[in-house]
matplotlib code that plots the C-alpha trace (Angstrom):
import matplotlib.pyplot as plt

x = [4.6, 1.0, -0.2, -3.2, -1.1, 1.5, -1.2, -2.4, 1.1, 2.2, -1.1, -1.8, -5.2, -6.5, -8.0, -6.9, -10.5, -10.7, -7.4, -8.8, -11.9, -9.8, -7.7, -10.8, -12.2, -9.1, -8.1, -4.6, -1.7, 1.8, 4.3, 1.4, -0.4, -3.7, -2.9, -4.8, -4.6, -2.4, 0.3, 3.8, 5.3, 9.0, 11.3, 11.4, 7.8, 5.6, 2.1, -0.7, -4.0, -7.2, -9.3, -12.4, -11.1, -7.7, -4.7, -1.9, 1.4, 4.2, 7.5, 8.1, 11.3, 11.1, 8.9, 8.4, 5.8, 5.0, 6.0, 5.1, 2.8, 5.6, 7.8, 5.1, 6.0, 9.5, 8.2, 7.2, 7.9, 5.3, 5.9]
y = [7.8, 6.8, 3.5, 5.1, 7.8, 5.2, 3.1, 6.2, 7.5, 4.0, 3.7, 0.3, 1.8, 4.8, 7.0, 7.6, 7.3, 3.8, 3.0, 4.2, 2.0, -1.1, -0.5, -0.1, -3.3, -5.2, -6.1, -4.6, -6.3, -5.1, -7.8, -10.2, -8.0, -6.1, -2.4, 0.8, 3.6, 5.6, 2.8, 3.8, 2.3, 2.1, 0.4, -3.4, -3.8, -6.4, -5.2, -7.6, -6.2, -8.3, -7.5, -9.7, -13.3, -12.1, -10.9, -8.7, -9.0, -6.4, -5.3, -1.6, -0.6, 3.2, 5.8, 9.2, 11.9, 12.4, 10.6, 10.7, 8.0, 6.3, 6.1, 4.8, 1.2, 1.7, 2.2, -1.5, -5.0, -7.7, -10.9]
z = [5.4, 6.2, 4.7, 3.0, 1.4, 0.2, -1.5, -3.4, -4.3, -5.5, -7.4, -5.8, -4.9, -7.0, -4.3, -0.7, 0.6, -0.9, 0.7, 4.0, 3.6, 2.7, 5.9, 8.1, 6.7, 7.6, 4.0, 4.2, 6.0, 6.7, 7.5, 8.2, 10.6, 10.0, 9.6, 10.1, 7.6, 9.9, 10.1, 9.1, 5.9, 5.4, 2.8, 3.2, 4.5, 2.8, 2.1, 1.3, -0.1, -0.4, -3.5, -3.2, -3.9, -5.1, -3.0, -4.1, -2.2, -2.7, -1.1, -0.5, -2.2, -1.7, 0.0, -1.6, -1.1, -4.8, -7.9, -11.6, -12.9, -14.8, -11.8, -9.4, -10.3, -8.9, -5.3, -4.9, -6.3, -6.7, -4.8]

ax = plt.figure().add_subplot(projection="3d")
ax.plot(x, y, z, "-o")
ax.set_aspect("equal")
plt.show()
């Protein structure tokens, strides 16, 4: 699955366009490397997102095309 779509589906970032802009600005890393919005995400990857002065680091547990709001938390684990 594309990185920007995963960020939206998992609700780490609310909108896909915002996820796209974050990737273009270089604020999203996959396994320690700067990632484009089109980068592929799979279970086991570590994603780090820079929000201003704060960074959020998560491990991808599952990749699904669509999930309910309640189940979105089960797609990743905070590190």
